[in-house]
Each structure stands twice: as structure tokens, then as C-alpha cells.
Phi, psi and omega in degrees: 000149182290132176254124178309141189288337181263020180291134181295154169295136185258139171245126182240133169254123176254125181255091183207128181266350179272114182314306182312307183292321181299316175299310185298317176303313172309313182291326183292320180297317177307317187281347177292338177064025169290146170296086184261124171264320185222138167245114168257149195233128176222140186259007186203158179302319187289332179284327173295319183296315181305314177300317186290332186284329188264334191229154176271128186236138178271328186195142183251125167266113183244120171271128183289339183264095189235157183291336179257000176193172185203155182055222182295331178306317187291322180296317187293321182299308183294321183289334175300328181253007176222045184296332175261012180245134179294142180242114170262122183269132173266129190221165166262175182299327185277358185241027183291329182297316186289328174295316176298323170305317181291318179302322178298332177265004179129348178290144186281332179189170176222149179229133182274119178305137183075000183238020174223159181244187183296323181297317182294326179289318189293314187294320178295317180301308185297308181290335178286315178303313181300305180296326175292326170304316180294320178294323184285325182298315189291333176284317188288326188205135172286331172295313177301323179306307177306314181305310175291330177301311191271340180248023182290142176278002170254155177280140186224131176229148171243132173226151177291125183295334186268311190261354193048023179278137178286122185267324182208151181206135182273183186292318184297330178292316184303319182287325188293309183268355178080006178252159173283165179299318184298322181294317184293315186297126186090345172297138179284135187295335178293342174291344171272004182265143166298146187305324191289343186250007178310311192292314187289311181306314181292328178288331180288318180302309183297318181294322180284331175291319191272350186276163167274003177289142184263339179216153178215155177230154174189174181235130187215164173253145186229161182234131179275173182307323192279352187102350185277136180280119174249155170256123183238146172264105188254128172250119185250134177232128175286125173226169177251111182246102176064047180076008183241125177302116189225172176237120172270111180249119179257124193258124178248115184289112178245021178305312178300317175305309177298319184295318176302317183288328169301313181296323179292329178286321180287326181289314181303312176301316187299312187294318182297317182299314186300318184294317178302316183295315177299323175297312182290336177286322176297322185294307183299324179298310179306315177308309185293318183293324174293325179295313184299311186301316179298316183289304188278340179242305180299313184292326180298314181292325180289331184290320182298316179303315170308316177297321176293323176297315183296327180286323184295323178304316182291322179280333180238057187308332176301335184259013191303325185288309183295321177299323175299318177295316180295329174300319181300311183303313188288336179286325177292327173293323180298318184288318177295315175302315176306302181306310181303310176305314184289326174293319178296328183263324185054060190288346181301336181292322176289321188270326184239355185099166178291316190295317173297336178284317175295321176300316179292328177294321187282322179298323179295317183297313181298327183292345181232010193213140182273008178296123174282109189240131179242128168245133176243113183208019188299321188260007182287116180268122187223021176290335182259015184255141173302149178294324184294324178286327181289327170297322178297317178294320182295320182289332183287315180296315179303322179293307180300321181294319177293326179296316187293314180302320188280319187244331194277337186052044182270165172248336180230138177225129177249109176245138182225135168245116179214170175216159168233201178292336185248332188217157167252134180241141180232114180247129177229110176243141169232172183244030189280203190283346177062179176198163180283103187300332179287340186244329185302128169289131180282133180272188183291328187295303179301316181302310182303319181298312188289319176310301176305323180293319189296324185298333182247027180051027177290144175252135184248113176256113179256114177246128180191149177218148172315121179086355184239029174063186188228134172242118176243122183236118187243133181233127181255124171282136188283106184234183189287330175301342177262321190275154177286000000 
């Protein structure tokens, strides 16, 4: 993004104790091309406070997880010594609620680690400095406030807390929403909300009105005159406006930021799917190669060994019994290798379909195991389903049956394959020993099941308790990736 020539030199304090995150942040700062004069670094809250006492700082980039403090405590400690300095919180995807809490207490912005680039970082720093300047100016002078209100780079509305009538709007608000100032004045603020958010918005106003808090922050959707939905980061402050209890709301348009985050998340998911698909293709290729090697090489050599034994029986009749036993062992080995080869490539799916392939797998298990297995798939229609999806479902059943045989100590297993107009369902329930799903570490078996399900946007629900068996219910949306 273009940086104005008259932008003053910046001194930035980075509070981060992770060397890798610190390195990436410094590199991203360098790429912003912001006019940075100094970059101070601190690895703890105490070090950050010491730096703030010694140096003039324009903005603080604060990680909340520090050696001497964590969470909101990290923010409150640093903010106590940087009340006039904008603070941008650095957080992970799982800590966004905590980040929003810090913003409600005065932080200017938050950025999700690994989900922003130099352009978004530069914009956040510039906007945070500007918003902080606005906040200080409002405190310093009412006259300055009026000046900043009408010339502010951010959209600002003032509305009556009782009637929700808009009392004042600056130029940016007019441009943001597409209305003239005259049209906005007197309009009910709820007219700018999407219909689906009215109940939630009115509850926020009620809670804010009844609370003792003087300010509140939040992110919400608004609708412009043209019908476009925009996402705004709103900082609301209770004020007295011409004798009326009102709210001054500063709106920061973060639509681009949110869309970028969503796009990054989608790209990340797509990349993960590509990796999973490649991994599964490699697995299937290896299975095929192993199966071919067993069938075409190992079994051929065992067959030759059988021929030598037959010859030895004729030449050495005194050893006929021993040779006969050896021949029996080799025959058993050939049969086991044949079964293993069939399991690896599962040719029945292409010839007979998924239901028959699963039925064949279960028959092979029942032949060597006392496990009682019931398969329900009579009404499962699969003629329009792609082979790759059928193979993934077959491997999921195969994987879970291996888990049950190895670990569950079950006596009964119920497997169900069904579909409706929207979803395909796979349910595998056993009456085994079960496990605590909150404590159980996911082994390679469950990982493979979840990975294969994710590849087709499947949702996996695992329910289990010690002594109460295990239920795995998977639901796949019927999409183009599944259908032929």
C-alpha cells in the first residue's frame, strides 16, 4: 500500500518471546515499507514496561503469551504503562475471543498469527495509530473533537440510546453507507442492520445501556443503501449529546480483512485436501505394488517350492510325511498371501460395488474371528458415486474394523450405509471396552479415518465411554466431488 511522503518516522515495540514468530514479524514489518526508525524488542511484560519507560514508542505489537504473564493479564500490565500508545494484539485462531476482550478494554486492533501479510499489517498499524490519535484528541478538547469528528478518516455515528435515532454523522459515514447527512439524521440506526441481526443488535444495546461500562467494542454486519453488506469493527462510547444519553460509534471497515482471512482459511483447507489426496493416492499405489509383488513374485516362488517338494516326495519316499507337512504349510502361506493381496487392492469395488466389497471384507473377518457383524446397506444406492469416494469409504470401514479387532474386545459390530437427498451416512458401532474421547490420543487409525472424511467434507462424530463401546458416525454431503 502507498505510504504518504509526510508520514512521520515510527518507533515500534514488539513484545514476543517466540524467536520464530519474532523473526517472521520483523520480516513482515520490513516488507510493509512503513517509515520505521526503531524496532524495540521485548520477550516479557517486564522488559516491555522497561522499554516503554526509556523510549518513545508509537505502537506496541503485543503477544499475550509471555514468560511472566499470559492472556488478559499481559495486556493490562503493558497497557498500564502505555495508555497513550496504540496496542495491537497478536493472537492465534483459538484466542480471538480473548483478543476481542482486549479491544473492548482499549486495544486498537488484533492480528491472527500466520494469517496476515505486510499490507494488512501496515494498514493495522496506520489505522491503530490514527484511531488512538482520535481517542486522545476526544479526551483533550471538545473543539478538537468536532474537528476530528467531521474530518475523521473513519465512519462515525452518534445515536440516541433511548430512541435509536441517528443524531449526527460525519462525512465518511455518509460515504460508507451511501446516504446524505440529511437522510441519516433522524433515521433509526437499526435501518442499517441486516434483518437477521436485529434481535442480537437490540440485545447488545439493552445490555450496554444497563451496564455500568462507558464503552464497548464489537464486530458486526451493516447494510449500505445499495444493499451491500459490510463488516465493521465498532467502538461504542456512551456520551451526553445535547442533553441526550447517546452513543458515539466509530466504525472501522474490516470487510477486506475478514474476506482475506476467509480466503486464507479456504486456501489452507484446499491445500490440506490436496496433501491428503496425494497421500491417499500414494498409499493406494503402494498397496497395489505390494499386492502385485506378493501375487506375482512371492506366490510364484512358493509355487516353485511346491514343485520341488513334489519332486522330492517321489525321489525320497522315506521323507514323504515331512515333505507333505511342508507342502501344507506352503499352501497355507499361498492362501494367506492371496487374501492379503485381495485386501490391499479391493478389486470387488469396481466389479461389484461398495456394499458388496464391504460385505466381502466382513465375511473374511468373520471366517477367522468370533465377532458378530451386522451390515445394513440393502437400500444404499451407489450407481452414481465415484470410485475414489467408494474406495475411501471402504478404507474407513477397513481401518475401523482393524481398530475394533485390535483394541475394542467387542462381541458385536453394527455397520450401516445409507443416503438421502443431501447426505451419505456411514455408521460403525461396537460394544467393546470403549475409551474416554477427551483423553484418548488419536492413533494413526482414527487419523486416517478423519483425513479420508475431510477429503470429502465429511463430519466425523465419535462417541465413546469406558465400558460402553464406540460409535463412529460419518456424514458426507452429496457434492460434485462424490458424484460421477
